[in-house]
DOGULUM-995658 format. One record per residue (C-alpha): x, y, z; residue number from 1. Coordinates in steps of 0.001 Angstrom, whole numbers, padded with zeros to 6 digits. Layout:
N
[[X, Y, Z], NUM];
...
# end
This chain:
712
[[124261, 130723, 088998], 1];
[[128261, 130443, 089375], 2];
[[131164, 130693, 087389], 3];
[[134511, 128979, 087811], 4];
[[137305, 131757, 086726], 5];
[[139894, 129445, 085020], 6];
[[143622, 129852, 085880], 7];
[[142625, 130787, 089415], 8];
[[142077, 128045, 091889], 9];
[[139174, 128718, 094309], 10];
[[138293, 132083, 092627], 11];
[[134730, 132326, 091969], 12];
[[131947, 134481, 090780], 13];
[[128035, 133747, 091644], 14];
[[124901, 135453, 091445], 15];
[[122384, 135099, 094552], 16];
[[119142, 136696, 095118], 17];
[[119079, 138913, 098045], 18];
[[115332, 140277, 098912], 19];
[[113935, 139688, 095354], 20];
[[117314, 141195, 093698], 21];
[[119679, 139550, 091937], 22];
[[123933, 140388, 092609], 23];
[[126900, 139114, 091730], 24];
[[129515, 138044, 094180], 25];
[[132986, 137238, 093952], 26];
[[135175, 135221, 096215], 27];
[[138943, 134081, 096101], 28];
[[138740, 131130, 098973], 29];
[[136407, 128598, 097897], 30];
[[133673, 130479, 098798], 31];
[[134295, 131115, 102797], 32];
[[134012, 134939, 101877], 33];
[[131943, 136889, 099282], 34];
[[131701, 140556, 098223], 35];
[[129973, 142486, 095649], 36];
[[131815, 143512, 092761], 37];
[[133193, 147590, 092688], 38];
[[131802, 149411, 089711], 39];
[[133855, 151186, 087074], 40];
[[134668, 154281, 088225], 41];
[[134028, 155947, 084734], 42];
[[131805, 154996, 081905], 43];
[[133457, 154392, 077878], 44];
[[133236, 157964, 077170], 45];
[[135357, 158540, 080604], 46];
[[131978, 160461, 082559], 47];
[[132479, 159164, 086212], 48];
[[130029, 156725, 087575], 49];
[[128287, 157237, 090920], 50];
[[128070, 153738, 092265], 51];
[[128441, 153445, 095787], 52];
[[128772, 149884, 097713], 53];
[[126252, 147942, 098869], 54];
[[124028, 149995, 097402], 55];
[[124963, 149834, 093994], 56];
[[127779, 147616, 092166], 57];
[[128473, 145555, 089278], 58];
[[126329, 142710, 088014], 59];
[[126966, 140131, 085217], 60];
[[125504, 137786, 083074], 61];
[[127068, 134431, 084196], 62];
[[125512, 132229, 081557], 63];
[[128607, 130270, 079353], 64];
[[127466, 129637, 075798], 65];
[[126240, 126368, 074767], 66];
[[127251, 126490, 071332], 67];
[[131266, 125485, 070906], 68];
[[130965, 127830, 067894], 69];
[[130540, 131045, 070000], 70];
[[131753, 132616, 073068], 71];
[[129418, 132784, 075735], 72];
[[128528, 136753, 077692], 73];
[[131591, 135559, 080365], 74];
[[135169, 134048, 078887], 75];
[[138170, 133465, 081311], 76];
[[140844, 131405, 080268], 77];
[[143731, 129623, 081772], 78];
[[146883, 130893, 079831], 79];
[[145316, 134571, 080873], 80];
[[144213, 134070, 084755], 81];
[[144208, 137853, 085673], 82];
[[141589, 138486, 082371], 83];
[[137502, 138350, 082783], 84];
[[135166, 139812, 079677], 85];
[[131365, 139336, 080684], 86];
[[128597, 141342, 079696], 87];
[[126486, 143455, 082693], 88];
[[125062, 146391, 083911], 89];
[[125708, 148830, 086751], 90];
[[123130, 149529, 089554], 91];
[[121196, 147770, 092121], 92];
[[120542, 144704, 090731], 93];
[[121392, 142503, 087570], 94];
[[119077, 143400, 084971], 95];
[[118367, 142763, 081034], 96];
[[118435, 145965, 080138], 97];
[[121100, 148533, 079078], 98];
[[123254, 145674, 079483], 99];
[[127154, 146370, 078179], 100];
[[130340, 144876, 078251], 101];
[[133026, 144689, 080894], 102];
[[136747, 143338, 081209], 103];
[[138966, 143221, 084280], 104];
[[142523, 142606, 084270], 105];
[[143337, 141745, 087645], 106];
[[141350, 138782, 088602], 107];
[[137792, 140743, 089501], 108];
[[139626, 143548, 091961], 109];
[[138699, 146222, 089213], 110];
[[136738, 146983, 086232], 111];
[[136851, 148489, 083067], 112];
[[133703, 149169, 080690], 113];
[[134800, 148549, 076900], 114];
[[131434, 148277, 074768], 115];
[[128376, 149848, 075781], 116];
[[126289, 146673, 073391], 117];
[[127050, 143051, 073967], 118];
[[130330, 141644, 072042], 119];
[[131517, 138053, 071193], 120];
[[135426, 138131, 073121], 121];
[[137864, 135539, 071940], 122];
[[141355, 135291, 073456], 123];
[[144629, 134954, 070984], 124];
[[148581, 134592, 071772], 125];
[[147395, 133122, 075272], 126];
[[145647, 136489, 075888], 127];
[[147709, 138656, 074537], 128];
[[144918, 139822, 071674], 129];
[[141511, 140005, 072296], 130];
[[139349, 140416, 069439], 131];
[[135869, 141165, 069797], 132];
[[133246, 140773, 067534], 133];
[[129160, 142687, 068002], 134];
[[126096, 140418, 068845], 135];
[[123854, 141151, 065857], 136];
[[121292, 139741, 063498], 137];
[[122698, 142180, 060706], 138];
[[125827, 141593, 058569], 139];
[[128874, 142900, 059460], 140];
[[132075, 143234, 058014], 141];
[[134509, 144413, 061139], 142];
[[135869, 143399, 064455], 143];
[[138107, 144897, 067281], 144];
[[141261, 143958, 068404], 145];
[[142991, 144513, 071519], 146];
[[146805, 144435, 072194], 147];
[[146394, 145590, 075962], 148];
[[144266, 143740, 078163], 149];
[[141066, 145837, 076945], 150];
[[142528, 149419, 077324], 151];
[[142209, 150236, 073835], 152];
[[140412, 148623, 071131], 153];
[[141387, 149028, 067453], 154];
[[138670, 148331, 064515], 155];
[[139853, 146062, 061753], 156];
[[137653, 144609, 058630], 157];
[[138260, 141290, 058102], 158];
[[136060, 140901, 054515], 159];
[[134834, 143136, 051700], 160];
[[131395, 142206, 051841], 161];
[[129116, 142317, 054588], 162];
[[128893, 138965, 056720], 163];
[[125998, 137398, 058719], 164];
[[127910, 135845, 061383], 165];
[[126946, 132265, 062875], 166];
[[129958, 131579, 065028], 167];
[[133994, 132382, 065401], 168];
[[136415, 129347, 066311], 169];
[[140315, 130013, 067019], 170];
[[143098, 127624, 065721], 171];
[[144250, 124972, 068694], 172];
[[147630, 125137, 069655], 173];
[[149884, 127641, 071884], 174];
[[150918, 129739, 069484], 175];
[[147142, 130849, 068263], 176];
[[146546, 133467, 065804], 177];
[[144451, 132334, 063615], 178];
[[140566, 132714, 064048], 179];
[[138306, 131297, 061500], 180];
[[134879, 133386, 060875], 181];
[[131962, 131781, 059104], 182];
[[128461, 132430, 058281], 183];
[[126684, 133329, 054775], 184];
[[125908, 136668, 053060], 185];
[[122492, 136146, 052639], 186];
[[120093, 134442, 054038], 187];
[[119766, 131964, 050641], 188];
[[123753, 131766, 050419], 189];
[[126150, 128641, 051517], 190];
[[128214, 128918, 054262], 191];
[[131493, 131059, 053985], 192];
[[134349, 130568, 056123], 193];
[[136759, 133871, 056747], 194];
[[140392, 132882, 058036], 195];
[[141743, 135605, 059931], 196];
[[145505, 136023, 060467], 197];
[[147042, 138109, 062441], 198];
[[150863, 136543, 062817], 199];
[[151484, 139831, 060467], 200];
[[150511, 142340, 063026], 201];
[[153864, 141289, 065017], 202];
[[157299, 141334, 063897], 203];
[[158776, 139595, 066885], 204];
[[158295, 137324, 069566], 205];
[[158696, 138703, 073100], 206];
[[161780, 138848, 075423], 207];
[[162172, 138530, 079112], 208];
[[162195, 142373, 078912], 209];
[[158701, 142546, 077629], 210];
[[157275, 140887, 080889], 211];
[[156586, 142336, 084009], 212];
[[155841, 140662, 087406], 213];
[[152292, 140557, 088724], 214];
[[150793, 139480, 091836], 215];
[[147445, 138200, 092557], 216];
[[145681, 139543, 095361], 217];
[[142182, 140731, 096636], 218];
[[141445, 143685, 097292], 219];
[[145530, 144159, 098271], 220];
[[145423, 141311, 099924], 221];
[[148083, 138865, 098417], 222];
[[147403, 135429, 100179], 223];
[[144619, 133617, 098082], 224];
[[144034, 130055, 099625], 225];
[[146883, 130073, 101252], 226];
[[149957, 131337, 099132], 227];
[[151276, 134203, 097098], 228];
[[151027, 133668, 093537], 229];
[[153281, 136511, 091400], 230];
[[152763, 135535, 087373], 231];
[[154446, 136928, 084170], 232];
[[152554, 139872, 082243], 233];
[[153111, 141456, 078806], 234];
[[153804, 144672, 079116], 235];
[[151104, 146407, 077537], 236];
[[153308, 148831, 075369], 237];
[[155036, 146207, 074061], 238];
[[153486, 144744, 070821], 239];
[[155183, 141343, 070836], 240];
[[154040, 137563, 070049], 241];
[[153930, 135714, 073024], 242];
[[154027, 131786, 071994], 243];
[[154532, 129348, 074813], 244];
[[152402, 130082, 078079], 245];
[[154577, 130752, 081069], 246];
[[152250, 130355, 084279], 247];
[[153728, 131857, 087853], 248];
[[156947, 132724, 088147], 249];
[[157045, 131831, 092021], 250];
[[154525, 130453, 094744], 251];
[[155085, 130507, 098384], 252];
[[153089, 129402, 101443], 253];
[[151102, 132033, 103991], 254];
[[150845, 131721, 107398], 255];
[[147603, 130609, 108648], 256];
[[144497, 133072, 109860], 257];
[[141115, 132179, 110635], 258];
[[140458, 133310, 106844], 259];
[[141581, 130356, 105942], 260];
[[139290, 128095, 107643], 261];
[[135744, 127292, 106742], 262];
[[133184, 126172, 109270], 263];
[[133594, 122250, 109906], 264];
[[129801, 120254, 109430], 265];
[[127163, 120669, 111659], 266];
[[128870, 124421, 112455], 267];
[[127357, 127856, 111180], 268];
[[129271, 131076, 111460], 269];
[[127389, 133899, 112979], 270];
[[127355, 137406, 113216], 271];
[[130618, 137519, 114883], 272];
[[132072, 135499, 112999], 273];
[[133003, 132538, 115095], 274];
[[131776, 128928, 114092], 275];
[[129173, 127779, 116419], 276];
[[127200, 124379, 116736], 277];
[[124110, 124672, 114667], 278];
[[120633, 124003, 116218], 279];
[[120289, 120170, 114612], 280];
[[123668, 118986, 115042], 281];
[[124800, 117584, 118801], 282];
[[129147, 117338, 119075], 283];
[[128981, 114808, 121553], 284];
[[127450, 112334, 118587], 285];
[[130969, 112257, 117280], 286];
[[132358, 110135, 120371], 287];
[[129061, 107661, 119677], 288];
[[131436, 105129, 118241], 289];
[[134140, 105506, 120481], 290];
[[135232, 102997, 123420], 291];
[[136619, 103703, 126676], 292];
[[140003, 103509, 126701], 293];
[[140364, 104545, 122903], 294];
[[140542, 108699, 121298], 295];
[[138344, 110468, 118588], 296];
[[139073, 113551, 116487], 297];
[[137190, 116865, 118573], 298];
[[136039, 118855, 116237], 299];
[[137014, 122616, 117050], 300];
[[134263, 123744, 114693], 301];
[[136466, 124725, 112079], 302];
[[138492, 123276, 108892], 303];
[[141155, 124462, 106453], 304];
[[139228, 125294, 103097], 305];
[[140222, 122360, 100684], 306];
[[143165, 123143, 098479], 307];
[[143759, 126063, 101040], 308];
[[148230, 125816, 100996], 309];
[[149079, 127885, 104422], 310];
[[150979, 126910, 106826], 311];
[[151470, 127301, 110773], 312];
[[150260, 130328, 112165], 313];
[[146764, 129351, 113617], 314];
[[146221, 126065, 112420], 315];
[[147039, 124127, 114745], 316];
[[144239, 126459, 117286], 317];
[[141745, 125210, 114597], 318];
[[142848, 121785, 113947], 319];
[[140910, 118624, 115778], 320];
[[142622, 117206, 118566], 321];
[[141891, 114161, 119215], 322];
[[140766, 113505, 122961], 323];
[[139949, 110652, 125332], 324];
[[136695, 108935, 124663], 325];
[[134313, 109572, 127655], 326];
[[132664, 106027, 128891], 327];
[[128639, 106784, 127887], 328];
[[126068, 104416, 128480], 329];
[[123707, 102845, 125594], 330];
[[120641, 105841, 124537], 331];
[[118423, 105810, 121732], 332];
[[119143, 102060, 120673], 333];
[[116481, 101417, 117655], 334];
[[116069, 098098, 115773], 335];
[[114998, 098275, 111754], 336];
[[115174, 095841, 109259], 337];
[[117769, 096787, 106399], 338];
[[115154, 097620, 104033], 339];
[[113070, 099663, 106336], 340];
[[110283, 097365, 105573], 341];
[[107985, 095623, 109217], 342];
[[107536, 092502, 106715], 343];
[[109362, 089316, 105442], 344];
[[108951, 086838, 104055], 345];
[[109020, 082943, 105039], 346];
[[111934, 080860, 104482], 347];
[[113974, 084272, 103458], 348];
[[116812, 086136, 105186], 349];
[[115992, 089350, 106595], 350];
[[118691, 091450, 107758], 351];
[[118323, 093496, 110972], 352];
[[120458, 096701, 111476], 353];
[[120868, 097972, 115127], 354];
[[121671, 101243, 115688], 355];
[[122783, 103008, 118810], 356];
[[122600, 106695, 119379], 357];
[[125552, 106525, 121607], 358];
[[127368, 104926, 123749], 359];
[[130453, 102852, 124825], 360];
[[130415, 100465, 121686], 361];
[[133577, 098381, 122132], 362];
[[132750, 097202, 125593], 363];
[[129171, 096506, 125008], 364];
[[126598, 092995, 124770], 365];
[[123722, 093116, 122458], 366];
[[121493, 090271, 122695], 367];
[[118957, 090176, 120009], 368];
[[115915, 087904, 120511], 369];
[[114153, 087039, 117070], 370];
[[111167, 085771, 118884], 371];
[[110646, 082902, 117479], 372];
[[112720, 080395, 120295], 373];
[[115932, 081680, 118651], 374];
[[118637, 084246, 120055], 375];
[[121848, 085732, 119536], 376];
[[124316, 087693, 121827], 377];
[[127608, 089680, 120106], 378];
[[130320, 091535, 122162], 379];
[[130239, 095110, 120266], 380];
[[128300, 096899, 118140], 381];
[[130457, 096864, 115385], 382];
[[130257, 093051, 114327], 383];
[[126678, 094246, 113483], 384];
[[127827, 096788, 111155], 385];
[[126314, 094000, 108161], 386];
[[123538, 093792, 109943], 387];
[[121853, 090642, 111609], 388];
[[120752, 088034, 109064], 389];
[[117926, 085528, 110614], 390];
[[115608, 083155, 108518], 391];
[[112235, 082928, 109815], 392];
[[110739, 079855, 109031], 393];
[[106821, 079907, 110070], 394];
[[104361, 082654, 109249], 395];
[[103106, 084956, 111795], 396];
[[104131, 088038, 114025], 397];
[[106921, 088086, 115841], 398];
[[108476, 090225, 118173], 399];
[[111630, 091072, 117700], 400];
[[113720, 092796, 121151], 401];
[[117071, 093966, 121133], 402];
[[119271, 094337, 124831], 403];
[[122540, 096699, 124906], 404];
[[124044, 096679, 128153], 405];
[[127698, 097876, 129026], 406];
[[129253, 098970, 132141], 407];
[[127634, 102122, 132817], 408];
[[124157, 101287, 131882], 409];
[[121682, 099541, 129256], 410];
[[119336, 100158, 126691], 411];
[[116365, 097827, 124617], 412];
[[114067, 098297, 121732], 413];
[[111304, 096272, 119992], 414];
[[110347, 095470, 116680], 415];
[[107271, 093882, 115545], 416];
[[107906, 091550, 112241], 417];
[[105238, 090462, 110188], 418];
[[106234, 086736, 108678], 419];
[[104294, 086089, 105915], 420];
[[104188, 084134, 102599], 421];
[[103297, 084804, 099771], 422];
[[099005, 084093, 099017], 423];
[[098746, 081872, 095589], 424];
[[095340, 081136, 095147], 425];
[[092351, 082055, 096631], 426];
[[088660, 080072, 096335], 427];
[[086019, 081210, 097253], 428];
[[083229, 078401, 098835], 429];
[[079701, 078965, 099055], 430];
[[076395, 077069, 098086], 431];
[[075217, 076840, 094428], 432];
[[071612, 077940, 095326], 433];
[[070387, 079141, 098387], 434];
[[066773, 079940, 099771], 435];
[[065558, 083184, 100163], 436];
[[065731, 085082, 104056], 437];
[[068456, 081884, 104619], 438];
[[072126, 082797, 106338], 439];
[[074283, 081626, 103960], 440];
[[077853, 081135, 104752], 441];
[[080804, 081955, 102781], 442];
[[084089, 080784, 103152], 443];
[[087734, 082106, 101667], 444];
[[090111, 079367, 100896], 445];
[[093392, 080317, 100464], 446];
[[096256, 078237, 099067], 447];
[[098959, 077864, 101040], 448];
[[096569, 078304, 103891], 449];
[[098679, 079708, 106527], 450];
[[099897, 082780, 105027], 451];
[[100640, 085181, 107832], 452];
[[098345, 088025, 108497], 453];
[[095239, 089033, 105981], 454];
[[092185, 091470, 105209], 455];
[[089766, 089665, 103699], 456];
[[087019, 092614, 101770], 457];
[[083830, 091457, 101361], 458];
[[081453, 092782, 098197], 459];
[[077994, 091063, 098167], 460];
[[074360, 091920, 096978], 461];
[[073638, 095706, 096095], 462];
[[075843, 096903, 099154], 463];
[[078007, 099397, 098028], 464];
[[080284, 099687, 100420], 465];
[[082164, 096152, 101451], 466];
[[082581, 094409, 104423], 467];
[[085594, 094298, 106132], 468];
[[087094, 091505, 108456], 469];
[[089852, 089626, 109818], 470];
[[088370, 086060, 109237], 471];
[[088224, 083921, 106260], 472];
[[084676, 083324, 106244], 473];
[[080673, 085416, 106481], 474];
[[077301, 084727, 106630], 475];
[[074888, 086717, 105409], 476];
[[070976, 086331, 104072], 477];
[[069393, 087503, 100162], 478];
[[066289, 088961, 101082], 479];
[[065069, 088960, 097261], 480];
[[065107, 086088, 094572], 481];
[[067398, 086284, 091392], 482];
[[071267, 085791, 090772], 483];
[[073832, 087253, 093580], 484];
[[076996, 088013, 092795], 485];
[[079883, 087706, 096065], 486];
[[083248, 088689, 095491], 487];
[[086256, 088762, 098369], 488];
[[089268, 090345, 098105], 489];
[[092369, 089015, 100208], 490];
[[095039, 091365, 101163], 491];
[[098089, 089477, 101905], 492];
[[101378, 092333, 102183], 493];
[[101655, 094075, 098825], 494];
[[099743, 091185, 096951], 495];
[[096021, 091583, 096553], 496];
[[093867, 088403, 095399], 497];
[[090187, 087803, 094717], 498];
[[087702, 085363, 093935], 499];
[[084152, 085933, 092345], 500];
[[081108, 083632, 092570], 501];
[[077376, 083615, 091264], 502];
[[074756, 082605, 093815], 503];
[[071365, 081626, 093186], 504];
[[068371, 082906, 095568], 505];
[[064781, 081239, 095384], 506];
[[062305, 080976, 097854], 507];
[[061806, 077516, 096327], 508];
[[063929, 074817, 094364], 509];
[[064432, 071178, 093955], 510];
[[067676, 069406, 094155], 511];
[[068486, 066302, 092014], 512];
[[072199, 063893, 092675], 513];
[[073294, 063135, 089200], 514];
[[075091, 060150, 088423], 515];
[[076760, 059132, 084754], 516];
[[078222, 056176, 083624], 517];
[[081315, 054134, 084616], 518];
[[083115, 055532, 081248], 519];
[[083095, 059013, 082273], 520];
[[085533, 058602, 085461], 521];
[[088333, 057151, 082524], 522];
[[087931, 060988, 081445], 523];
[[087360, 063106, 084048], 524];
[[090774, 065193, 084997], 525];
[[089341, 066750, 087796], 526];
[[090031, 070401, 086325], 527];
[[087390, 073082, 087093], 528];
[[087529, 073755, 083189], 529];
[[086452, 070237, 082673], 530];
[[083957, 070184, 085150], 531];
[[082617, 073287, 083805], 532];
[[082420, 072135, 080247], 533];
[[080755, 068674, 081212], 534];
[[077882, 070777, 083283], 535];
[[077286, 072968, 080386], 536];
[[077080, 069322, 077443], 537];
[[075082, 067862, 080719], 538];
[[072451, 070967, 081097], 539];
[[072482, 070877, 077333], 540];
[[071345, 066819, 077182], 541];
[[068189, 067433, 079811], 542];
[[066779, 070231, 078236], 543];
[[066484, 068324, 074930], 544];
[[065407, 064851, 076728], 545];
[[062720, 066796, 078131], 546];
[[061841, 070417, 076658], 547];
[[062388, 072098, 079278], 548];
[[064086, 075570, 079450], 549];
[[067059, 076096, 080407], 550];
[[066379, 079179, 083057], 551];
[[064934, 076173, 084937], 552];
[[067927, 073945, 085043], 553];
[[071053, 074892, 086817], 554];
[[073583, 071718, 086612], 555];
[[076872, 071541, 088662], 556];
[[079979, 068755, 088311], 557];
[[081615, 067885, 091518], 558];
[[084875, 067282, 092492], 559];
[[086255, 063918, 092909], 560];
[[085684, 060572, 091683], 561];
[[083578, 058917, 091073], 562];
[[082291, 061503, 089068], 563];
[[078971, 063069, 090180], 564];
[[076400, 066082, 089351], 565];
[[074063, 068196, 091333], 566];
[[070813, 069625, 088966], 567];
[[068659, 072233, 090600], 568];
[[065316, 072731, 089396], 569];
[[064553, 076772, 089863], 570];
[[061182, 078655, 089694], 571];
[[062248, 080925, 086451], 572];
[[060059, 083426, 086153], 573];
[[060510, 086459, 083374], 574];
[[062348, 089906, 083998], 575];
[[058499, 091609, 084051], 576];
[[057684, 089566, 087978], 577];
[[055180, 086922, 085867], 578];
[[054897, 083732, 085057], 579];
[[056798, 082589, 088291], 580];
[[056553, 078902, 088770], 581];
[[054723, 077713, 091861], 582];
[[056143, 074449, 093814], 583];
[[053650, 072535, 091675], 584];
[[055393, 073173, 088307], 585];
[[058534, 072260, 090181], 586];
[[057159, 068946, 091149], 587];
[[055871, 068488, 088052], 588];
[[059326, 069481, 086385], 589];
[[061268, 067228, 088863], 590];
[[059054, 063950, 088046], 591];
[[059192, 064688, 084475], 592];
[[063775, 065034, 084588], 593];
[[063712, 061772, 086392], 594];
[[061479, 059870, 084441], 595];
[[064116, 060803, 081431], 596];
[[066675, 060042, 083456], 597];
[[065505, 056219, 084856], 598];
[[064266, 055473, 080587], 599];
[[068070, 056636, 079872], 600];
[[067440, 059692, 077622], 601];
[[069679, 061287, 078636], 602];
[[072784, 060792, 077658], 603];
[[075985, 062840, 075381], 604];
[[078367, 061550, 073430], 605];
[[081901, 062998, 074959], 606];
[[084333, 061358, 072381], 607];
[[083380, 059395, 069007], 608];
[[082581, 056090, 070429], 609];
[[082402, 057067, 073866], 610];
[[078547, 057750, 075395], 611];
[[077739, 058847, 078595], 612];
[[074198, 058436, 080232], 613];
[[072756, 060485, 082898], 614];
[[071007, 058728, 086213], 615];
[[069038, 060128, 088998], 616];
[[071087, 059507, 092201], 617];
[[068865, 061276, 094971], 618];
[[065831, 063776, 094681], 619];
[[065892, 066064, 097566], 620];
[[063058, 068873, 098062], 621];
[[064294, 072494, 098757], 622];
[[062581, 074351, 102368], 623];
[[059256, 074601, 101095], 624];
[[058598, 074987, 105054], 625];
[[058409, 078373, 106333], 626];
[[056864, 078413, 110294], 627];
[[055916, 082166, 109654], 628];
[[051801, 082745, 109354], 629];
[[051460, 083204, 106466], 630];
[[052975, 079569, 105317], 631];
[[050610, 077219, 107979], 632];
[[049462, 075282, 104828], 633];
[[052045, 074581, 103473], 634];
[[053654, 073470, 107134], 635];
[[050929, 071105, 107395], 636];
[[051548, 069645, 104557], 637];
[[055355, 069264, 105030], 638];
[[054163, 067849, 108192], 639];
[[052295, 065154, 106247], 640];
[[054515, 064079, 103845], 641];
[[057567, 063719, 106702], 642];
[[055073, 061379, 107731], 643];
[[055012, 059401, 104418], 644];
[[058729, 059977, 104250], 645];
[[059365, 058326, 107330], 646];
[[057144, 055146, 106505], 647];
[[059167, 055225, 103318], 648];
[[062612, 055086, 104668], 649];
[[061561, 052624, 106685], 650];
[[060352, 049910, 104073], 651];
[[063819, 050951, 101917], 652];
[[065832, 050704, 104616], 653];
[[064422, 047124, 105296], 654];
[[064905, 045977, 101345], 655];
[[067565, 049156, 100360], 656];
[[069937, 045654, 098859], 657];
[[067332, 044768, 096245], 658];
[[066849, 048341, 095358], 659];
[[069814, 049596, 093218], 660];
[[070871, 053589, 092177], 661];
[[069372, 054624, 095908], 662];
[[071953, 055920, 098266], 663];
[[071112, 058001, 101705], 664];
[[071289, 061459, 100643], 665];
[[072937, 062909, 104212], 666];
[[076218, 060794, 103575], 667];
[[076553, 061378, 100107], 668];
[[076539, 065646, 101370], 669];
[[079215, 064533, 104421], 670];
[[081345, 062972, 101673], 671];
[[081188, 066375, 099629], 672];
[[081539, 068279, 102654], 673];
[[085129, 066954, 103796], 674];
[[086070, 066594, 099731], 675];
[[085352, 070805, 099532], 676];
[[087496, 071307, 102732], 677];
[[090325, 069581, 101386], 678];
[[090644, 069512, 097629], 679];
[[091240, 066297, 095761], 680];
[[094000, 068400, 093195], 681];
[[096014, 071178, 093474], 682];
[[093940, 073080, 090687], 683];
[[091677, 073401, 093194], 684];
[[093198, 076208, 095275], 685];
[[093203, 078674, 091654], 686];
[[091772, 081479, 091887], 687];
[[088200, 082420, 089577], 688];
[[087171, 078489, 089852], 689];
[[083616, 078218, 088397], 690];
[[080492, 078474, 090146], 691];
[[080717, 074432, 089819], 692];
[[083327, 073862, 092226], 693];
[[081630, 076114, 095340], 694];
[[080164, 073642, 098151], 695];
[[077394, 071158, 098892], 696];
[[074100, 072898, 097805], 697];
[[072735, 070457, 100691], 698];
[[073859, 073225, 103075], 699];
[[070964, 075251, 102401], 700];
[[068373, 072607, 103056], 701];
[[067025, 072186, 105963], 702];
[[068343, 068905, 107804], 703];
[[064915, 067417, 108214], 704];
[[064279, 067556, 104368], 705];
[[067573, 066626, 103639], 706];
[[067482, 063340, 104693], 707];
[[064155, 062221, 102218], 708];
[[064293, 059937, 099671], 709];
[[062261, 060576, 096697], 710];
[[062327, 058118, 094107], 711];
[[059828, 057067, 091655], 712];
# end
């Protein structure tokens, strides 16, 4: 905490903590030199004070009042530059006990004790009159006046009834001799204003002979901030009204001495008084922006204190001198982005800054290779002060190289810049249903497809820790039946997007391709929300037409035109694991569904007057074959069925043009696979696409079984 003394340029009081003790110091040259305050020789009663520097000194509270209606515990005034009034104590450190009031009438050189308790002090008549009022919570009726800068005080009564004082104000103006005291007579009474006018105390105005010259000094040193200043002060024995402030009588500059100079930037004062370079400062760095043949100001380690008015003397010795620039080879070359980041956005300006610790910058050739086949050259470093701007048209990691050469040497630096474009959508592509213990492929489809360096975080199954990859696809297996959730998070720069899908895992299931009457295509907007809603309607229609429980049915409307859907028959079981459907049960349910579909019993009303019929396009069996010994019986059955199916395929192939509604399932699967790789609409790339948009379920079915045709 510090206090600026009013009216004296460069004079400050400050409290500093030294060895856990707070002490008060004073400076007359803006902090260049500090010293402790000399305590008064005697106390208020005239008894000698035994206080020896530096073990004992005067310490002051430097807090200025924030209330405009009360004076602080320290005060000074521009029109009374030599008078300082403050509260404090005498001892080894600043204390909150044994507080007294002190005054200095010679700008802090000597101090006198004026009260043993805290008082508010007000300056009247340009400091010619000091008014003191006791700090107390009790009502008072007296105040104290001093006409001789606090050497003696007179007691005056300002009210007949004791007053709880809330504040004191002096009237504005150069001839202020009126003060206003406001407070209340009791805690319940209204505010009272007491106006005190001291004009009647003076019978005349001060004349020239009532003043004496006073020279500002610091312990006898008359040169303060490089000048000698002499002020006019009223003689203490003259009781006259000062009126307008006269200011300094005269001022003349002093000859510069070492005391007028402080340490320059990067230098520290050592115990011998010299300013030497700090450990972190390299004086030669001052010439880093200097070119051979030019000159720069080489610091001597000193600079004149700001606002100091001294002349001649050692001024030339301590002033920075011009010096020829030495030729230097480039050193400490760096290249960074203007915002300090290692990323940039595709198609936007990136600003690169070239920094050089030292070197002949005016005669330096700078070559910058942006790493994308474009390079630029500059003839000196100053031409790159505003940065080098470049636009990258492609995403990727680019090696930016800068080479600096002059006649004395060269230096180079490299920056690896990641250029990205904003990731807008993530779509997780995987089958709707898969077989237990069979490998499943999951792929994160991005929009746009090229966004730069990405990190993929995968959560699936019951894993408590994610799988982190740099590739957008993974493979995994599920060892237990049921519904499983898979989530992928894609991190691109500061953005993270995710998509979540659910996959059904069963040892056996059936898959049936559905088609619709052509009128449905007229109302198909090919958006995920529409397909999800229509899928629910189709499932409801199937349940109503067949009576099959909804837990056995999963319907996924596929993207693209003409409108098609995939119907899955699932072996649902209750939570207890009982009543699980067998392969025969699934076959019966499939036959029932096909029967109802072929009878045109499954239909729904899309809108009033628009009825859509659902047809069976194709039925496939899920992998019922397992090569493990425990499934040898079913393998034999499958082998026989394959032989039968082969004969059926041959017959159908011969007469397929005569049998409407039957297509080769493998061809449909290929068409569907290409459709998912290249979405038909922009909406397919949006995150959180419903499960109906996942990749073809035929991926989970053995190739031999996929080609099997099952129809009525």
